[in-house]
MIVEX-510816 format. One record per residue (C-alpha): residue number from 1; residue in one letter; x, y, z. Coordinates in pm, 1 decimal. Layout:
<bafi lumdren="NUM" torkol="A" px="X" py="Y" pz="Z"/>
...
***
This chain:
<bafi lumdren="1" torkol="M" px="60.1" py="1837.6" pz="-6981.2"/>
<bafi lumdren="2" torkol="V" px="-44.6" py="1825.6" pz="-7374.6"/>
<bafi lumdren="3" torkol="L" px="14.3" py="1522.2" pz="-7573.1"/>
<bafi lumdren="4" torkol="N" px="170.7" py="1596.8" pz="-7929.6"/>
<bafi lumdren="5" torkol="Q" px="24.1" py="1472.8" pz="-8261.1"/>
<bafi lumdren="6" torkol="Y" px="199.1" py="1155.9" pz="-8270.5"/>
<bafi lumdren="7" torkol="E" px="77.0" py="1053.0" pz="-7945.1"/>
<bafi lumdren="8" torkol="R" px="-279.6" py="1161.3" pz="-7969.6"/>
<bafi lumdren="9" torkol="N" px="-317.1" py="979.8" pz="-8312.7"/>
<bafi lumdren="10" torkol="V" px="-105.3" py="667.5" pz="-8259.2"/>
<bafi lumdren="11" torkol="G" px="59.8" py="602.8" pz="-7914.5"/>
<bafi lumdren="12" torkol="R" px="-274.4" py="571.3" pz="-7727.9"/>
<bafi lumdren="13" torkol="M" px="-226.5" py="289.6" pz="-7548.7"/>
<bafi lumdren="14" torkol="K" px="-60.5" py="426.2" pz="-7240.4"/>
<bafi lumdren="15" torkol="F" px="-64.5" py="250.9" pz="-6924.3"/>
<bafi lumdren="16" torkol="S" px="17.7" py="432.0" pz="-6569.4"/>
<bafi lumdren="17" torkol="T" px="-58.7" py="412.2" pz="-6165.9"/>
<bafi lumdren="18" torkol="V" px="-149.8" py="745.4" pz="-6013.5"/>
<bafi lumdren="19" torkol="N" px="-240.8" py="784.8" pz="-5636.4"/>
<bafi lumdren="20" torkol="D" px="-604.4" py="896.1" pz="-5559.3"/>
<bafi lumdren="21" torkol="N" px="-682.1" py="962.2" pz="-5201.8"/>
<bafi lumdren="22" torkol="G" px="-405.9" py="750.4" pz="-5100.2"/>
<bafi lumdren="23" torkol="Q" px="-489.5" py="455.8" pz="-5324.2"/>
<bafi lumdren="24" torkol="A" px="-267.5" py="336.8" pz="-5594.9"/>
<bafi lumdren="25" torkol="V" px="-525.9" py="322.4" pz="-5916.0"/>
<bafi lumdren="26" torkol="A" px="-381.8" py="200.2" pz="-6272.7"/>
<bafi lumdren="27" torkol="G" px="-566.0" py="285.6" pz="-6561.5"/>
<bafi lumdren="28" torkol="L" px="-522.9" py="373.2" pz="-6941.4"/>
<bafi lumdren="29" torkol="I" px="-428.3" py="751.2" pz="-7089.9"/>
<bafi lumdren="30" torkol="D" px="-623.2" py="831.8" pz="-7405.8"/>
<bafi lumdren="31" torkol="Q" px="-537.0" py="1171.3" pz="-7541.4"/>
<bafi lumdren="32" torkol="D" px="-516.7" py="1390.6" pz="-7240.1"/>
<bafi lumdren="33" torkol="L" px="-753.3" py="1226.3" pz="-6979.7"/>
<bafi lumdren="34" torkol="F" px="-691.5" py="936.9" pz="-6772.9"/>
<bafi lumdren="35" torkol="Y" px="-962.5" py="648.2" pz="-6703.4"/>
<bafi lumdren="36" torkol="S" px="-902.8" py="382.2" pz="-6418.2"/>
<bafi lumdren="37" torkol="L" px="-902.7" py="42.9" pz="-6539.9"/>
<bafi lumdren="38" torkol="E" px="-1196.4" py="0.6" pz="-6264.0"/>
<bafi lumdren="39" torkol="V" px="-1386.4" py="259.3" pz="-6452.0"/>
<bafi lumdren="40" torkol="I" px="-1311.2" py="89.7" pz="-6795.1"/>
<bafi lumdren="41" torkol="R" px="-1418.6" py="-235.5" pz="-6661.9"/>
<bafi lumdren="42" torkol="Q" px="-1741.1" py="-134.2" pz="-6553.1"/>
<bafi lumdren="43" torkol="S" px="-1822.4" py="31.6" pz="-6891.2"/>
<bafi lumdren="44" torkol="S" px="-1825.0" py="-219.9" pz="-7126.3"/>
<bafi lumdren="45" torkol="E" px="-1991.2" py="-593.1" pz="-7103.7"/>
<bafi lumdren="46" torkol="V" px="-1676.1" py="-718.0" pz="-7317.5"/>
<bafi lumdren="47" torkol="L" px="-1444.1" py="-549.5" pz="-7049.2"/>
<bafi lumdren="48" torkol="K" px="-1616.4" py="-673.6" pz="-6711.0"/>
<bafi lumdren="49" torkol="G" px="-1340.9" py="-946.6" pz="-6620.9"/>
<bafi lumdren="50" torkol="L" px="-1056.3" py="-658.4" pz="-6667.3"/>
<bafi lumdren="51" torkol="P" px="-756.0" py="-650.8" pz="-6433.4"/>
<bafi lumdren="52" torkol="T" px="-771.9" py="-346.2" pz="-6194.6"/>
<bafi lumdren="53" torkol="S" px="-372.2" py="-361.7" pz="-6142.4"/>
<bafi lumdren="54" torkol="L" px="-134.0" py="-304.0" pz="-6422.0"/>
<bafi lumdren="55" torkol="Q" px="64.4" py="-592.5" pz="-6306.4"/>
<bafi lumdren="56" torkol="A" px="-197.2" py="-848.9" pz="-6367.4"/>
<bafi lumdren="57" torkol="L" px="-308.0" py="-660.6" pz="-6679.5"/>
<bafi lumdren="58" torkol="I" px="70.1" py="-748.4" pz="-6825.6"/>
<bafi lumdren="59" torkol="E" px="39.7" py="-1078.0" pz="-6734.3"/>
<bafi lumdren="60" torkol="E" px="-291.6" py="-1114.6" pz="-6903.1"/>
<bafi lumdren="61" torkol="S" px="-196.2" py="-874.0" pz="-7174.6"/>
<bafi lumdren="62" torkol="E" px="-259.3" py="-1111.0" pz="-7474.0"/>
<bafi lumdren="63" torkol="T" px="-596.3" py="-1133.9" pz="-7380.1"/>
<bafi lumdren="64" torkol="W" px="-755.8" py="-778.5" pz="-7275.8"/>
<bafi lumdren="65" torkol="L" px="-480.0" py="-547.7" pz="-7537.5"/>
<bafi lumdren="66" torkol="P" px="-721.3" py="-635.5" pz="-7793.5"/>
<bafi lumdren="67" torkol="K" px="-976.4" py="-571.8" pz="-7631.2"/>
<bafi lumdren="68" torkol="L" px="-836.3" py="-213.4" pz="-7475.6"/>
<bafi lumdren="69" torkol="Q" px="-753.8" py="-97.1" pz="-7838.6"/>
<bafi lumdren="70" torkol="G" px="-1144.4" py="-171.1" pz="-7926.6"/>
<bafi lumdren="71" torkol="W" px="-1248.6" py="44.8" pz="-7623.9"/>
<bafi lumdren="72" torkol="V" px="-997.0" py="314.0" pz="-7685.3"/>
<bafi lumdren="73" torkol="Q" px="-1148.4" py="344.8" pz="-8074.5"/>
<bafi lumdren="74" torkol="A" px="-1479.3" py="350.4" pz="-7938.4"/>
<bafi lumdren="75" torkol="A" px="-1685.5" py="684.4" pz="-8023.1"/>
<bafi lumdren="76" torkol="E" px="-1801.9" py="700.9" pz="-7644.0"/>
<bafi lumdren="77" torkol="K" px="-1643.8" py="716.6" pz="-7361.1"/>
<bafi lumdren="78" torkol="T" px="-1696.1" py="699.8" pz="-6987.8"/>
<bafi lumdren="79" torkol="E" px="-1573.7" py="1046.5" pz="-6829.4"/>
<bafi lumdren="80" torkol="G" px="-1194.8" py="1070.9" pz="-6752.3"/>
<bafi lumdren="81" torkol="K" px="-970.5" py="1261.7" pz="-6509.9"/>
<bafi lumdren="82" torkol="S" px="-720.9" py="1504.8" pz="-6701.3"/>
<bafi lumdren="83" torkol="I" px="-389.5" py="1420.2" pz="-6684.3"/>
<bafi lumdren="84" torkol="D" px="-289.1" py="1744.2" pz="-6547.5"/>
<bafi lumdren="85" torkol="S" px="-461.0" py="1705.1" pz="-6230.2"/>
<bafi lumdren="86" torkol="L" px="-281.9" py="1328.5" pz="-6158.4"/>
<bafi lumdren="87" torkol="I" px="-72.0" py="1223.7" pz="-5868.2"/>
<bafi lumdren="88" torkol="W" px="196.2" py="1021.6" pz="-6052.9"/>
<bafi lumdren="89" torkol="L" px="309.0" py="692.8" pz="-5922.1"/>
<bafi lumdren="90" torkol="A" px="557.8" py="497.4" pz="-6118.2"/>
<bafi lumdren="91" torkol="P" px="353.1" py="254.8" pz="-6353.9"/>
<bafi lumdren="92" torkol="L" px="454.8" py="-76.5" pz="-6139.5"/>
<bafi lumdren="93" torkol="P" px="502.9" py="134.7" pz="-5813.6"/>
<bafi lumdren="94" torkol="R" px="646.2" py="-175.6" pz="-5634.6"/>
<bafi lumdren="95" torkol="P" px="812.0" py="-431.8" pz="-5897.3"/>
<bafi lumdren="96" torkol="H" px="802.8" py="-780.9" pz="-5774.7"/>
<bafi lumdren="97" torkol="K" px="1215.7" py="-817.7" pz="-5817.2"/>
<bafi lumdren="98" torkol="N" px="1489.9" py="-581.9" pz="-5891.2"/>
<bafi lumdren="99" torkol="I" px="1510.5" py="-397.3" pz="-6187.9"/>
<bafi lumdren="100" torkol="F" px="1768.6" py="-562.9" pz="-6426.9"/>
<bafi lumdren="101" torkol="C" px="2007.9" py="-274.5" pz="-6579.5"/>
<bafi lumdren="102" torkol="V" px="2262.8" py="-277.3" pz="-6858.3"/>
<bafi lumdren="103" torkol="G" px="2598.3" py="-78.9" pz="-6763.3"/>
<bafi lumdren="104" torkol="K" px="2788.5" py="102.3" pz="-7063.3"/>
<bafi lumdren="105" torkol="N" px="2566.1" py="32.7" pz="-7329.2"/>
<bafi lumdren="106" torkol="Y" px="2708.5" py="331.4" pz="-7513.1"/>
<bafi lumdren="107" torkol="A" px="3051.6" py="357.2" pz="-7624.9"/>
<bafi lumdren="108" torkol="A" px="3087.5" py="735.2" pz="-7582.3"/>
<bafi lumdren="109" torkol="H" px="2963.2" py="662.9" pz="-7209.1"/>
<bafi lumdren="110" torkol="A" px="3178.8" py="362.1" pz="-7123.2"/>
<bafi lumdren="111" torkol="T" px="3481.5" py="595.8" pz="-7232.8"/>
<bafi lumdren="112" torkol="E" px="3370.8" py="962.2" pz="-7074.5"/>
<bafi lumdren="113" torkol="F" px="3559.5" py="917.3" pz="-6723.9"/>
<bafi lumdren="114" torkol="D" px="3782.2" py="660.5" pz="-6538.5"/>
<bafi lumdren="115" torkol="G" px="3987.1" py="588.5" pz="-6873.6"/>
<bafi lumdren="116" torkol="G" px="3709.9" py="327.4" pz="-6937.8"/>
<bafi lumdren="117" torkol="V" px="3681.7" py="147.5" pz="-7268.4"/>
<bafi lumdren="118" torkol="P" px="3348.9" py="-7.7" pz="-7396.1"/>
<bafi lumdren="119" torkol="P" px="3305.5" py="-363.4" pz="-7271.4"/>
<bafi lumdren="120" torkol="E" px="3342.8" py="-686.6" pz="-7484.9"/>
<bafi lumdren="121" torkol="D" px="3070.7" py="-874.4" pz="-7271.5"/>
<bafi lumdren="122" torkol="M" px="2735.6" py="-743.9" pz="-7135.8"/>
<bafi lumdren="123" torkol="I" px="2750.1" py="-551.7" pz="-6755.0"/>
<bafi lumdren="124" torkol="V" px="2431.0" py="-643.3" pz="-6590.0"/>
<bafi lumdren="125" torkol="F" px="2374.6" py="-517.2" pz="-6245.1"/>
<bafi lumdren="126" torkol="T" px="2008.9" py="-463.3" pz="-6053.4"/>
<bafi lumdren="127" torkol="K" px="1848.7" py="-155.2" pz="-5857.3"/>
<bafi lumdren="128" torkol="A" px="1612.1" py="-276.8" pz="-5550.8"/>
<bafi lumdren="129" torkol="P" px="1218.3" py="-222.1" pz="-5558.7"/>
<bafi lumdren="130" torkol="T" px="1258.8" py="44.0" pz="-5289.5"/>
<bafi lumdren="131" torkol="A" px="1445.9" py="288.4" pz="-5540.4"/>
<bafi lumdren="132" torkol="V" px="1131.8" py="315.2" pz="-5726.9"/>
<bafi lumdren="133" torkol="N" px="1000.9" py="690.2" pz="-5743.9"/>
<bafi lumdren="134" torkol="A" px="758.1" py="849.0" pz="-5986.2"/>
<bafi lumdren="135" torkol="H" px="716.8" py="1137.6" pz="-6253.9"/>
<bafi lumdren="136" torkol="K" px="709.5" py="1491.9" pz="-6099.6"/>
<bafi lumdren="137" torkol="Q" px="812.9" py="1352.4" pz="-5785.3"/>
<bafi lumdren="138" torkol="V" px="1095.0" py="1451.7" pz="-5521.7"/>
<bafi lumdren="139" torkol="V" px="1409.6" py="1252.9" pz="-5544.0"/>
<bafi lumdren="140" torkol="P" px="1601.1" py="1281.6" pz="-5216.7"/>
<bafi lumdren="141" torkol="L" px="1962.5" py="1371.5" pz="-5221.3"/>
<bafi lumdren="142" torkol="H" px="2091.7" py="1147.1" pz="-4953.8"/>
<bafi lumdren="143" torkol="T" px="2362.7" py="1390.0" pz="-4809.9"/>
<bafi lumdren="144" torkol="E" px="2391.6" py="1156.4" pz="-4518.4"/>
<bafi lumdren="145" torkol="V" px="2541.9" py="899.0" pz="-4762.7"/>
<bafi lumdren="146" torkol="T" px="2680.4" py="1071.7" pz="-5064.2"/>
<bafi lumdren="147" torkol="N" px="2824.2" py="1378.7" pz="-5234.0"/>
<bafi lumdren="148" torkol="E" px="2811.4" py="1240.0" pz="-5544.2"/>
<bafi lumdren="149" torkol="L" px="2462.6" py="1197.7" pz="-5671.9"/>
<bafi lumdren="150" torkol="D" px="2459.5" py="1157.7" pz="-6009.4"/>
<bafi lumdren="151" torkol="Y" px="2154.0" py="1124.5" pz="-6317.7"/>
<bafi lumdren="152" torkol="E" px="2127.1" py="843.4" pz="-6592.6"/>
<bafi lumdren="153" torkol="G" px="1856.8" py="851.4" pz="-6870.1"/>
<bafi lumdren="154" torkol="E" px="1733.5" py="558.5" pz="-6992.5"/>
<bafi lumdren="155" torkol="L" px="1500.1" py="377.6" pz="-7193.8"/>
<bafi lumdren="156" torkol="A" px="1353.5" py="49.0" pz="-6988.1"/>
<bafi lumdren="157" torkol="I" px="1178.7" py="-240.3" pz="-7152.2"/>
<bafi lumdren="158" torkol="V" px="871.4" py="-396.1" pz="-6973.1"/>
<bafi lumdren="159" torkol="I" px="872.2" py="-759.3" pz="-7013.7"/>
<bafi lumdren="160" torkol="G" px="487.8" py="-922.4" pz="-7081.0"/>
<bafi lumdren="161" torkol="K" px="569.0" py="-1287.6" pz="-7125.3"/>
<bafi lumdren="162" torkol="K" px="746.4" py="-1523.5" pz="-6935.3"/>
<bafi lumdren="163" torkol="G" px="1065.5" py="-1671.6" pz="-7069.1"/>
<bafi lumdren="164" torkol="T" px="1402.4" py="-1850.3" pz="-7032.6"/>
<bafi lumdren="165" torkol="S" px="1666.5" py="-1858.8" pz="-7278.0"/>
<bafi lumdren="166" torkol="I" px="1490.3" py="-1672.3" pz="-7517.1"/>
<bafi lumdren="167" torkol="S" px="1638.5" py="-1646.0" pz="-7845.0"/>
<bafi lumdren="168" torkol="R" px="1729.2" py="-1305.6" pz="-8006.5"/>
<bafi lumdren="169" torkol="E" px="1460.1" py="-1377.3" pz="-8288.9"/>
<bafi lumdren="170" torkol="K" px="1214.1" py="-1424.1" pz="-8053.4"/>
<bafi lumdren="171" torkol="A" px="1282.1" py="-1141.3" pz="-7776.4"/>
<bafi lumdren="172" torkol="Y" px="993.1" py="-889.0" pz="-7896.2"/>
<bafi lumdren="173" torkol="D" px="765.6" py="-1122.0" pz="-7855.9"/>
<bafi lumdren="174" torkol="H" px="792.2" py="-1100.7" pz="-7483.0"/>
<bafi lumdren="175" torkol="V" px="791.3" py="-748.4" pz="-7429.6"/>
<bafi lumdren="176" torkol="F" px="475.6" py="-570.7" pz="-7293.3"/>
<bafi lumdren="177" torkol="G" px="575.7" py="-188.8" pz="-7383.3"/>
<bafi lumdren="178" torkol="Y" px="850.0" py="71.9" pz="-7272.8"/>
<bafi lumdren="179" torkol="T" px="870.2" py="361.0" pz="-7049.5"/>
<bafi lumdren="180" torkol="I" px="1161.5" py="594.4" pz="-6922.1"/>
<bafi lumdren="181" torkol="L" px="1374.2" py="516.6" pz="-6639.2"/>
<bafi lumdren="182" torkol="N" px="1647.0" py="765.9" pz="-6452.8"/>
<bafi lumdren="183" torkol="D" px="1913.1" py="537.6" pz="-6309.6"/>
<bafi lumdren="184" torkol="I" px="2024.4" py="789.5" pz="-6029.8"/>
<bafi lumdren="185" torkol="T" px="2367.9" py="686.7" pz="-5919.7"/>
<bafi lumdren="186" torkol="A" px="2559.1" py="762.5" pz="-5590.4"/>
<bafi lumdren="187" torkol="R" px="2923.2" py="746.9" pz="-5773.2"/>
<bafi lumdren="188" torkol="D" px="3110.2" py="736.4" pz="-5438.8"/>
<bafi lumdren="189" torkol="L" px="2934.1" py="445.3" pz="-5292.9"/>
<bafi lumdren="190" torkol="Q" px="2990.9" py="268.5" pz="-5657.0"/>
<bafi lumdren="191" torkol="S" px="3355.6" py="347.0" pz="-5631.2"/>
<bafi lumdren="192" torkol="K" px="3388.0" py="260.2" pz="-5228.9"/>
<bafi lumdren="193" torkol="H" px="3231.0" py="-72.2" pz="-5254.1"/>
<bafi lumdren="194" torkol="Q" px="3334.7" py="-198.4" pz="-5584.3"/>
<bafi lumdren="195" torkol="Q" px="3048.8" py="-310.7" pz="-5704.1"/>
<bafi lumdren="196" torkol="Y" px="2714.3" py="-109.3" pz="-5801.3"/>
<bafi lumdren="197" torkol="F" px="2411.4" py="-221.4" pz="-5612.3"/>
<bafi lumdren="198" torkol="L" px="2448.8" py="18.9" pz="-5313.3"/>
<bafi lumdren="199" torkol="G" px="2535.2" py="331.1" pz="-5516.1"/>
<bafi lumdren="200" torkol="K" px="2216.0" py="237.1" pz="-5751.7"/>
<bafi lumdren="201" torkol="S" px="1957.3" py="96.8" pz="-5504.2"/>
<bafi lumdren="202" torkol="L" px="1879.1" py="439.5" pz="-5245.1"/>
<bafi lumdren="203" torkol="D" px="1577.8" py="525.1" pz="-5153.8"/>
<bafi lumdren="204" torkol="G" px="1383.4" py="695.8" pz="-5447.8"/>
<bafi lumdren="205" torkol="T" px="1675.0" py="726.5" pz="-5663.2"/>
<bafi lumdren="206" torkol="C" px="1478.9" py="525.1" pz="-5959.1"/>
<bafi lumdren="207" torkol="P" px="1205.0" py="746.6" pz="-6120.8"/>
<bafi lumdren="208" torkol="M" px="1015.9" py="584.3" pz="-6388.0"/>
<bafi lumdren="209" torkol="G" px="727.1" py="639.0" pz="-6616.6"/>
<bafi lumdren="210" torkol="P" px="487.1" py="835.3" pz="-6664.3"/>
<bafi lumdren="211" torkol="W" px="324.7" py="555.9" pz="-6855.4"/>
<bafi lumdren="212" torkol="I" px="455.9" py="246.7" pz="-6984.5"/>
<bafi lumdren="213" torkol="V" px="367.8" py="244.6" pz="-7374.5"/>
<bafi lumdren="214" torkol="S" px="254.0" py="-61.3" pz="-7499.3"/>
<bafi lumdren="215" torkol="K" px="505.1" py="-181.8" pz="-7790.3"/>
<bafi lumdren="216" torkol="D" px="273.5" py="-190.1" pz="-8079.9"/>
<bafi lumdren="217" torkol="H" px="314.3" py="202.8" pz="-8028.2"/>
<bafi lumdren="218" torkol="V" px="684.2" py="213.0" pz="-8034.9"/>
<bafi lumdren="219" torkol="P" px="725.4" py="39.5" pz="-8417.8"/>
<bafi lumdren="220" torkol="H" px="1111.4" py="137.1" pz="-8392.8"/>
<bafi lumdren="221" torkol="P" px="1261.3" py="79.3" pz="-8015.7"/>
<bafi lumdren="222" torkol="Y" px="1577.6" py="15.0" pz="-8181.3"/>
<bafi lumdren="223" torkol="D" px="1636.4" py="399.9" pz="-8331.3"/>
<bafi lumdren="224" torkol="L" px="1460.6" py="630.0" pz="-8060.2"/>
<bafi lumdren="225" torkol="E" px="1630.3" py="967.8" pz="-7951.6"/>
<bafi lumdren="226" torkol="I" px="1715.2" py="1000.3" pz="-7601.8"/>
<bafi lumdren="227" torkol="K" px="1768.3" py="1342.4" pz="-7456.0"/>
<bafi lumdren="228" torkol="T" px="1845.2" py="1436.4" pz="-7059.9"/>
<bafi lumdren="229" torkol="K" px="1809.7" py="1801.0" pz="-6943.7"/>
<bafi lumdren="230" torkol="V" px="1914.0" py="1928.8" pz="-6610.6"/>
<bafi lumdren="231" torkol="N" px="1716.7" py="2293.4" pz="-6510.6"/>
<bafi lumdren="232" torkol="G" px="1673.7" py="2296.5" pz="-6892.8"/>
<bafi lumdren="233" torkol="E" px="2020.6" py="2228.7" pz="-7009.7"/>
<bafi lumdren="234" torkol="T" px="2074.3" py="1939.3" pz="-7240.0"/>
<bafi lumdren="235" torkol="R" px="2351.9" py="1705.8" pz="-7061.1"/>
<bafi lumdren="236" torkol="Q" px="2294.1" py="1385.2" pz="-7250.5"/>
<bafi lumdren="237" torkol="H" px="2160.6" py="1342.4" pz="-7621.1"/>
<bafi lumdren="238" torkol="A" px="2191.0" py="995.7" pz="-7813.6"/>
<bafi lumdren="239" torkol="R" px="1980.6" py="746.0" pz="-7998.3"/>
<bafi lumdren="240" torkol="T" px="1903.8" py="367.0" pz="-7915.1"/>
<bafi lumdren="241" torkol="S" px="2074.7" py="277.0" pz="-8239.5"/>
<bafi lumdren="242" torkol="L" px="2392.5" py="345.0" pz="-8074.2"/>
<bafi lumdren="243" torkol="F" px="2348.3" py="84.8" pz="-7820.7"/>
<bafi lumdren="244" torkol="L" px="2656.6" py="-155.7" pz="-7831.8"/>
<bafi lumdren="245" torkol="F" px="2422.3" py="-446.0" pz="-7737.2"/>
<bafi lumdren="246" torkol="P" px="2043.9" py="-392.4" pz="-7888.2"/>
<bafi lumdren="247" torkol="I" px="1715.0" py="-516.9" pz="-7731.0"/>
<bafi lumdren="248" torkol="D" px="1714.3" py="-837.5" pz="-7817.2"/>
<bafi lumdren="249" torkol="E" px="2077.2" py="-936.0" pz="-7746.6"/>
<bafi lumdren="250" torkol="I" px="1959.9" py="-807.0" pz="-7367.3"/>
<bafi lumdren="251" torkol="I" px="1673.7" py="-992.1" pz="-7366.5"/>
<bafi lumdren="252" torkol="A" px="1878.4" py="-1301.8" pz="-7476.1"/>
<bafi lumdren="253" torkol="T" px="2151.2" py="-1252.9" pz="-7242.4"/>
<bafi lumdren="254" torkol="I" px="1964.4" py="-1193.2" pz="-6935.5"/>
<bafi lumdren="255" torkol="S" px="1741.7" py="-1476.6" pz="-6981.6"/>
<bafi lumdren="256" torkol="K" px="1976.8" py="-1767.4" pz="-7043.5"/>
<bafi lumdren="257" torkol="G" px="1952.0" py="-1926.6" pz="-6699.5"/>
<bafi lumdren="258" torkol="I" px="1728.9" py="-1660.1" pz="-6514.0"/>
<bafi lumdren="259" torkol="T" px="1327.5" py="-1664.8" pz="-6565.0"/>
<bafi lumdren="260" torkol="L" px="1201.0" py="-1313.8" pz="-6706.8"/>
<bafi lumdren="261" torkol="E" px="848.9" py="-1278.5" pz="-6608.9"/>
<bafi lumdren="262" torkol="P" px="561.7" py="-1018.0" pz="-6680.2"/>
<bafi lumdren="263" torkol="G" px="654.1" py="-711.9" pz="-6525.1"/>
<bafi lumdren="264" torkol="D" px="1062.9" py="-747.4" pz="-6507.0"/>
<bafi lumdren="265" torkol="I" px="1185.3" py="-404.7" pz="-6610.8"/>
<bafi lumdren="266" torkol="I" px="1512.8" py="-393.3" pz="-6785.5"/>
<bafi lumdren="267" torkol="A" px="1691.7" py="-47.7" pz="-6830.5"/>
<bafi lumdren="268" torkol="T" px="1880.8" py="-41.5" pz="-7105.8"/>
<bafi lumdren="269" torkol="G" px="2160.1" py="170.1" pz="-7020.3"/>
<bafi lumdren="270" torkol="T" px="2246.0" py="569.6" pz="-7042.1"/>
<bafi lumdren="271" torkol="P" px="2481.8" py="784.9" pz="-7319.9"/>
<bafi lumdren="272" torkol="A" px="2734.7" py="1005.6" pz="-7245.9"/>
<bafi lumdren="273" torkol="G" px="2681.0" py="1319.6" pz="-7040.9"/>
<bafi lumdren="274" torkol="V" px="2656.8" py="1224.6" pz="-6693.4"/>
<bafi lumdren="275" torkol="G" px="2759.6" py="1430.3" pz="-6446.3"/>
<bafi lumdren="276" torkol="K" px="3075.7" py="1229.7" pz="-6333.9"/>
<bafi lumdren="277" torkol="G" px="3212.8" py="1300.4" pz="-6704.7"/>
<bafi lumdren="278" torkol="F" px="3258.6" py="1635.1" pz="-6693.0"/>
<bafi lumdren="279" torkol="K" px="3545.1" py="1846.0" pz="-6577.6"/>
<bafi lumdren="280" torkol="P" px="3500.4" py="1917.1" pz="-6271.4"/>
<bafi lumdren="281" torkol="P" px="3191.8" py="1700.9" pz="-6222.5"/>
<bafi lumdren="282" torkol="R" px="2853.7" py="1819.2" pz="-6207.8"/>
<bafi lumdren="283" torkol="Y" px="2651.4" py="1628.9" pz="-5946.4"/>
<bafi lumdren="284" torkol="L" px="2312.7" py="1668.0" pz="-5857.6"/>
<bafi lumdren="285" torkol="K" px="2240.7" py="1958.2" pz="-5601.4"/>
<bafi lumdren="286" torkol="D" px="1936.4" py="2053.3" pz="-5398.9"/>
<bafi lumdren="287" torkol="G" px="1657.1" py="2207.3" pz="-5658.4"/>
<bafi lumdren="288" torkol="D" px="1775.9" py="2049.5" pz="-5945.0"/>
<bafi lumdren="289" torkol="V" px="1522.3" py="1957.5" pz="-6235.5"/>
<bafi lumdren="290" torkol="I" px="1563.8" py="1663.0" pz="-6481.8"/>
<bafi lumdren="291" torkol="E" px="1379.0" py="1593.2" pz="-6745.9"/>
<bafi lumdren="292" torkol="I" px="1458.1" py="1264.3" pz="-6979.7"/>
<bafi lumdren="293" torkol="T" px="1257.9" py="1288.3" pz="-7296.1"/>
<bafi lumdren="294" torkol="I" px="1245.1" py="965.6" pz="-7519.6"/>
<bafi lumdren="295" torkol="E" px="1068.4" py="966.1" pz="-7889.2"/>
<bafi lumdren="296" torkol="S" px="757.4" py="787.0" pz="-7902.1"/>
<bafi lumdren="297" torkol="V" px="745.5" py="697.4" pz="-7502.1"/>
<bafi lumdren="298" torkol="G" px="708.9" py="1090.4" pz="-7343.3"/>
<bafi lumdren="299" torkol="T" px="906.2" py="1283.0" pz="-7086.3"/>
<bafi lumdren="300" torkol="L" px="1011.3" py="1169.9" pz="-6695.9"/>
<bafi lumdren="301" torkol="K" px="1051.5" py="1476.8" pz="-6458.2"/>
<bafi lumdren="302" torkol="S" px="1218.3" py="1456.5" pz="-6141.4"/>
<bafi lumdren="303" torkol="I" px="1300.2" py="1725.1" pz="-5906.5"/>
<bafi lumdren="304" torkol="I" px="1599.9" py="1667.0" pz="-5638.6"/>
<bafi lumdren="305" torkol="S" px="1563.9" py="1757.1" pz="-5285.4"/>
<bafi lumdren="306" torkol="K" px="1706.0" py="1768.4" pz="-4926.2"/>
***
């Protein structure tokens, strides 16, 4: 994987978690190299108290992000690992609570099947933490329980600052960064049970990553290009400017009476072009490869397998 010029020169505060000999190791990606937080901590007296888990780093981000930015800009660094050699985990491999998700947040998706209409009020549901999966990993087809597994490419918000009843004006103050999420859905279970949770929460059906980009390096999250390809064919293509409920409103609405905490993840909704929207539907099958690319964030790849 080679980072483009924008990612090399601007979007360098990328945080990921990888599998290193069976251990989850969090780190920072600078250009094409991965540096574990433990290695960074040992490389500088200023960083000797640096947390070594991404969850802890997010919780203490106001203290450590400026120091890490200085480390990234330093002329000399300890040796890093090529990102092509990494075995990826989700940036937060086991979120401490369910993932918040916004449904039907693009008008074209809300109307593409079942005679739907755009919602007047925000639709919010959740996915279980056990659904979380990672970049370049296998997503099980779950043929024992579903025949209608579908893809949904989405921008996800990672909360960095605790808050309740957050105003829209202060919403971005509570964001740590952004990642990519594939809200894979069993459509038949979703219809059968008349709610979203079971159809959204099958094990391994929430790929995320490959990293979290700190918010300072995504200057216009309200207008990003998002594209989903299945086996190289573009299925979804839109911009986050088409959200019915923009990011600041999403944070303000969810936080009314619910405390958002560092490490909380909010998926912001998917554009039109999901498998169910085709006639006939084009559900996922064994061997399919899904690639979701979001401007200023990156590309998330998943492989479907029995």
